[in-house]
PDB file of N, CA, C and O in Angstrom:
ATOM      1  N   MET A   1      -8.841 -61.275  -0.766  1.00  0.00           N
ATOM      2  CA  MET A   1      -9.700 -62.933   1.124  1.00  0.00           C
ATOM      3  C   MET A   1      -9.589 -63.966   0.274  1.00  0.00           C
ATOM      4  O   MET A   1      -9.768 -65.017   0.889  1.00  0.00           O
ATOM      5  N   GLU A   2      -9.270 -64.216  -1.413  1.00  0.00           N
ATOM      6  CA  GLU A   2      -9.167 -65.282  -1.791  1.00  0.00           C
ATOM      7  C   GLU A   2      -7.659 -65.919  -0.993  1.00  0.00           C
ATOM      8  O   GLU A   2      -7.327 -67.014  -0.538  1.00  0.00           O
ATOM      9  N   SER A   3      -7.215 -64.992  -1.084  1.00  0.00           N
ATOM     10  CA  SER A   3      -5.550 -65.590  -0.524  1.00  0.00           C
ATOM     11  C   SER A   3      -5.050 -65.603   1.010  1.00  0.00           C
ATOM     12  O   SER A   3      -3.881 -65.639   1.395  1.00  0.00           O
ATOM     13  N   LEU A   4      -6.487 -65.556   1.964  1.00  0.00           N
ATOM     14  CA  LEU A   4      -6.245 -65.333   3.312  1.00  0.00           C
ATOM     15  C   LEU A   4      -7.016 -66.321   3.569  1.00  0.00           C
ATOM     16  O   LEU A   4      -7.076 -66.560   4.775  1.00  0.00           O
ATOM     17  N   GLY A   5      -8.008 -67.404   2.517  1.00  0.00           N
ATOM     18  CA  GLY A   5      -8.498 -68.545   2.577  1.00  0.00           C
ATOM     19  C   GLY A   5      -9.182 -68.612   3.404  1.00  0.00           C
ATOM     20  O   GLY A   5      -8.915 -69.697   3.919  1.00  0.00           O
ATOM     21  N   PRO A   6     -10.390 -67.913   4.250  1.00  0.00           N
ATOM     22  CA  PRO A   6     -11.188 -67.974   5.038  1.00  0.00           C
ATOM     23  C   PRO A   6     -12.615 -68.538   4.568  1.00  0.00           C
ATOM     24  O   PRO A   6     -13.264 -67.770   3.857  1.00  0.00           O
ATOM     25  N   GLU A   7     -13.073 -69.541   4.815  1.00  0.00           N
ATOM     26  CA  GLU A   7     -14.303 -70.506   3.780  1.00  0.00           C
ATOM     27  C   GLU A   7     -15.520 -69.246   3.590  1.00  0.00           C
ATOM     28  O   GLU A   7     -16.342 -69.342   2.678  1.00  0.00           O
ATOM     29  N   SER A   8     -15.535 -67.911   4.681  1.00  0.00           N
ATOM     30  CA  SER A   8     -17.194 -67.535   5.068  1.00  0.00           C
ATOM     31  C   SER A   8     -16.554 -65.792   5.672  1.00  0.00           C
ATOM     32  O   SER A   8     -15.495 -65.597   6.268  1.00  0.00           O
ATOM     33  N   GLU A   9     -17.191 -65.149   5.428  1.00  0.00           N
ATOM     34  CA  GLU A   9     -17.103 -63.733   5.739  1.00  0.00           C
ATOM     35  C   GLU A   9     -16.646 -63.674   7.440  1.00  0.00           C
ATOM     36  O   GLU A   9     -15.747 -62.950   7.870  1.00  0.00           O
ATOM     37  N   GLU A  10     -17.642 -64.781   8.431  1.00  0.00           N
ATOM     38  CA  GLU A  10     -17.284 -65.158   9.396  1.00  0.00           C
ATOM     39  C   GLU A  10     -15.845 -65.342  10.210  1.00  0.00           C
ATOM     40  O   GLU A  10     -15.404 -64.816  11.231  1.00  0.00           O
ATOM     41  N   ASP A  11     -15.353 -66.265   9.349  1.00  0.00           N
ATOM     42  CA  ASP A  11     -13.729 -66.198   9.208  1.00  0.00           C
ATOM     43  C   ASP A  11     -12.862 -65.256   9.654  1.00  0.00           C
ATOM     44  O   ASP A  11     -11.956 -65.276  10.488  1.00  0.00           O
ATOM     45  N   LEU A  12     -13.321 -64.413   8.925  1.00  0.00           N
ATOM     46  CA  LEU A  12     -12.424 -63.313   8.733  1.00  0.00           C
ATOM     47  C   LEU A  12     -11.971 -62.162   9.643  1.00  0.00           C
ATOM     48  O   LEU A  12     -10.916 -61.533   9.574  1.00  0.00           O
ATOM     49  N   PHE A  13     -13.236 -61.979  10.721  1.00  0.00           N
ATOM     50  CA  PHE A  13     -13.931 -61.618  11.761  1.00  0.00           C
ATOM     51  C   PHE A  13     -12.135 -61.875  12.774  1.00  0.00           C
ATOM     52  O   PHE A  13     -11.128 -61.168  12.820  1.00  0.00           O
ATOM     53  N   PRO A  14     -12.509 -63.282  13.460  1.00  0.00           N
ATOM     54  CA  PRO A  14     -10.963 -63.850  14.388  1.00  0.00           C
ATOM     55  C   PRO A  14      -9.806 -63.445  13.383  1.00  0.00           C
ATOM     56  O   PRO A  14      -8.892 -62.958  14.049  1.00  0.00           O
ATOM     57  N   MET A  15      -9.560 -63.458  12.299  1.00  0.00           N
ATOM     58  CA  MET A  15      -8.370 -63.705  11.991  1.00  0.00           C
ATOM     59  C   MET A  15      -7.802 -62.000  11.721  1.00  0.00           C
ATOM     60  O   MET A  15      -6.631 -61.660  11.549  1.00  0.00           O
ATOM     61  N   MET A  16      -8.841 -61.238  11.743  1.00  0.00           N
ATOM     62  CA  MET A  16      -8.369 -59.947  11.504  1.00  0.00           C
ATOM     63  C   MET A  16      -8.479 -59.108  13.547  1.00  0.00           C
ATOM     64  O   MET A  16      -8.187 -57.924  13.714  1.00  0.00           O
ATOM     65  N   VAL A  17      -8.906 -59.980  14.709  1.00  0.00           N
ATOM     66  CA  VAL A  17      -8.644 -59.913  15.887  1.00  0.00           C
ATOM     67  C   VAL A  17      -7.246 -60.162  15.852  1.00  0.00           C
ATOM     68  O   VAL A  17      -6.508 -59.267  16.265  1.00  0.00           O
ATOM     69  N   GLN A  18      -6.759 -61.208  15.436  1.00  0.00           N
ATOM     70  CA  GLN A  18      -5.416 -62.026  15.642  1.00  0.00           C
ATOM     71  C   GLN A  18      -4.625 -61.041  15.481  1.00  0.00           C
ATOM     72  O   GLN A  18      -4.081 -60.335  16.330  1.00  0.00           O
ATOM     73  N   ALA A  19      -4.551 -60.996  13.817  1.00  0.00           N
ATOM     74  CA  ALA A  19      -3.561 -59.659  13.684  1.00  0.00           C
ATOM     75  C   ALA A  19      -3.836 -58.251  13.939  1.00  0.00           C
ATOM     76  O   ALA A  19      -3.305 -57.219  13.528  1.00  0.00           O
ATOM     77  N   ARG A  20      -4.785 -58.478  14.710  1.00  0.00           N
ATOM     78  CA  ARG A  20      -4.942 -56.527  15.706  1.00  0.00           C
ATOM     79  C   ARG A  20      -5.646 -55.778  15.005  1.00  0.00           C
ATOM     80  O   ARG A  20      -5.823 -54.671  15.513  1.00  0.00           O
ATOM     81  N   LEU A  21      -6.132 -55.946  14.011  1.00  0.00           N
ATOM     82  CA  LEU A  21      -6.790 -55.408  13.010  1.00  0.00           C
ATOM     83  C   LEU A  21      -8.006 -55.068  12.782  1.00  0.00           C
ATOM     84  O   LEU A  21      -8.984 -55.711  12.400  1.00  0.00           O
ATOM     85  N   PRO A  22      -7.725 -53.171  13.263  1.00  0.00           N
ATOM     86  CA  PRO A  22      -9.900 -52.303  13.460  1.00  0.00           C
ATOM     87  C   PRO A  22     -10.597 -53.046  13.092  1.00  0.00           C
ATOM     88  O   PRO A  22     -10.316 -53.469  11.970  1.00  0.00           O
ATOM     89  N   LEU A  23     -11.597 -53.512  13.618  1.00  0.00           N
ATOM     90  CA  LEU A  23     -12.990 -54.106  13.234  1.00  0.00           C
ATOM     91  C   LEU A  23     -13.840 -53.217  12.522  1.00  0.00           C
ATOM     92  O   LEU A  23     -13.913 -52.064  12.946  1.00  0.00           O
ATOM     93  N   PRO A  24     -14.721 -53.654  11.174  1.00  0.00           N
ATOM     94  CA  PRO A  24     -15.375 -52.955  10.838  1.00  0.00           C
ATOM     95  C   PRO A  24     -16.801 -52.002  11.562  1.00  0.00           C
ATOM     96  O   PRO A  24     -17.819 -52.686  11.466  1.00  0.00           O
ATOM     97  N   LYS A  25     -17.024 -50.869  12.118  1.00  0.00           N
ATOM     98  CA  LYS A  25     -18.441 -50.199  12.605  1.00  0.00           C
ATOM     99  C   LYS A  25     -19.457 -50.077  11.916  1.00  0.00           C
ATOM    100  O   LYS A  25     -19.626 -49.473  10.857  1.00  0.00           O
ATOM    101  N   LEU A  26     -20.306 -50.805  12.680  1.00  0.00           N
ATOM    102  CA  LEU A  26     -21.673 -50.955  11.967  1.00  0.00           C
ATOM    103  C   LEU A  26     -22.416 -49.412  12.008  1.00  0.00           C
ATOM    104  O   LEU A  26     -21.798 -48.441  12.446  1.00  0.00           O
ATOM    105  N   SER A  27     -23.529 -49.329  11.604  1.00  0.00           N
ATOM    106  CA  SER A  27     -24.319 -48.441  11.829  1.00  0.00           C
ATOM    107  C   SER A  27     -24.782 -48.544  12.336  1.00  0.00           C
ATOM    108  O   SER A  27     -24.634 -49.588  12.972  1.00  0.00           O
ATOM    109  N   ASN A  28     -25.830 -47.712  12.693  1.00  0.00           N
ATOM    110  CA  ASN A  28     -26.910 -47.601  13.969  1.00  0.00           C
ATOM    111  C   ASN A  28     -27.444 -48.224  14.144  1.00  0.00           C
ATOM    112  O   ASN A  28     -27.377 -48.913  15.162  1.00  0.00           O
ATOM    113  N   SER A  29     -28.927 -48.432  12.567  1.00  0.00           N
ATOM    114  CA  SER A  29     -29.615 -48.963  12.528  1.00  0.00           C
ATOM    115  C   SER A  29     -29.424 -50.261  12.203  1.00  0.00           C
ATOM    116  O   SER A  29     -30.371 -51.028  12.375  1.00  0.00           O
ATOM    117  N   ILE A  30     -28.127 -50.789  11.652  1.00  0.00           N
ATOM    118  CA  ILE A  30     -27.912 -52.067  11.665  1.00  0.00           C
ATOM    119  C   ILE A  30     -27.845 -52.629  13.049  1.00  0.00           C
ATOM    120  O   ILE A  30     -28.554 -53.522  13.514  1.00  0.00           O
ATOM    121  N   THR A  31     -26.912 -51.987  13.616  1.00  0.00           N
ATOM    122  CA  THR A  31     -26.623 -53.062  15.024  1.00  0.00           C
ATOM    123  C   THR A  31     -28.252 -52.964  15.766  1.00  0.00           C
ATOM    124  O   THR A  31     -28.747 -54.055  16.051  1.00  0.00           O
ATOM    125  N   ARG A  32     -29.113 -51.659  16.091  1.00  0.00           N
ATOM    126  CA  ARG A  32     -30.417 -52.162  16.496  1.00  0.00           C
ATOM    127  C   ARG A  32     -31.358 -53.067  15.953  1.00  0.00           C
ATOM    128  O   ARG A  32     -32.281 -53.558  16.603  1.00  0.00           O
ATOM    129  N   GLY A  33     -31.045 -53.358  14.369  1.00  0.00           N
ATOM    130  CA  GLY A  33     -31.769 -54.507  14.044  1.00  0.00           C
ATOM    131  C   GLY A  33     -31.354 -55.313  14.139  1.00  0.00           C
ATOM    132  O   GLY A  33     -32.084 -56.102  13.539  1.00  0.00           O
ATOM    133  N   MET A  34     -29.979 -56.193  14.805  1.00  0.00           N
ATOM    134  CA  MET A  34     -29.738 -57.130  15.483  1.00  0.00           C
ATOM    135  C   MET A  34     -29.735 -57.433  16.505  1.00  0.00           C
ATOM    136  O   MET A  34     -29.473 -58.524  17.010  1.00  0.00           O
ATOM    137  N   VAL A  35     -30.199 -55.943  17.187  1.00  0.00           N
ATOM    138  CA  VAL A  35     -30.426 -55.996  19.173  1.00  0.00           C
ATOM    139  C   VAL A  35     -32.141 -56.628  18.362  1.00  0.00           C
ATOM    140  O   VAL A  35     -32.301 -57.846  18.282  1.00  0.00           O
ATOM    141  N   ASP A  36     -33.078 -55.825  17.924  1.00  0.00           N
ATOM    142  CA  ASP A  36     -34.170 -56.290  17.675  1.00  0.00           C
ATOM    143  C   ASP A  36     -34.381 -58.144  17.343  1.00  0.00           C
ATOM    144  O   ASP A  36     -35.178 -58.953  17.818  1.00  0.00           O
ATOM    145  N   GLU A  37     -33.142 -58.315  16.207  1.00  0.00           N
ATOM    146  CA  GLU A  37     -34.086 -59.676  15.598  1.00  0.00           C
ATOM    147  C   GLU A  37     -33.242 -60.676  16.936  1.00  0.00           C
ATOM    148  O   GLU A  37     -33.360 -61.902  16.947  1.00  0.00           O
ATOM    149  N   SER A  38     -32.448 -59.952  17.953  1.00  0.00           N
ATOM    150  CA  SER A  38     -32.271 -61.195  19.102  1.00  0.00           C
ATOM    151  C   SER A  38     -33.127 -61.557  20.059  1.00  0.00           C
ATOM    152  O   SER A  38     -33.392 -62.534  20.759  1.00  0.00           O
ATOM    153  N   ASN A  39     -33.559 -60.193  19.825  1.00  0.00           N
ATOM    154  CA  ASN A  39     -34.819 -60.108  21.051  1.00  0.00           C
ATOM    155  C   ASN A  39     -35.690 -60.994  20.952  1.00  0.00           C
ATOM    156  O   ASN A  39     -36.071 -61.719  21.871  1.00  0.00           O
ATOM    157  N   SER A  40     -36.158 -61.007  19.571  1.00  0.00           N
ATOM    158  CA  SER A  40     -37.592 -61.812  19.284  1.00  0.00           C
ATOM    159  C   SER A  40     -37.153 -63.008  19.123  1.00  0.00           C
ATOM    160  O   SER A  40     -37.909 -63.818  18.587  1.00  0.00           O
ATOM    161  N   LEU A  41     -35.983 -63.374  19.494  1.00  0.00           N
ATOM    162  CA  LEU A  41     -35.591 -65.082  20.039  1.00  0.00           C
ATOM    163  C   LEU A  41     -35.666 -65.535  21.359  1.00  0.00           C
ATOM    164  O   LEU A  41     -35.621 -66.710  21.724  1.00  0.00           O
ATOM    165  N   ILE A  42     -35.821 -64.202  22.283  1.00  0.00           N
ATOM    166  CA  ILE A  42     -36.264 -64.795  23.309  1.00  0.00           C
ATOM    167  C   ILE A  42     -37.717 -64.521  23.886  1.00  0.00           C
ATOM    168  O   ILE A  42     -38.211 -63.410  23.691  1.00  0.00           O
ATOM    169  N   PRO A  43     -38.373 -65.423  24.541  1.00  0.00           N
ATOM    170  CA  PRO A  43     -39.495 -66.220  24.609  1.00  0.00           C
ATOM    171  C   PRO A  43     -40.127 -65.386  25.550  1.00  0.00           C
ATOM    172  O   PRO A  43     -41.246 -65.673  25.975  1.00  0.00           O
TER     173      PRO A  43
END
């Protein structure tokens, strides 16, 4: 990863998309946690 030069893991995703590499799959529990966290931000 150091040789690619991204400053963070978030910078790696656009690079993967641009290179047409498959994106990592998240487990259902992680996805559900992200949805729940997002929903908690809505008043």
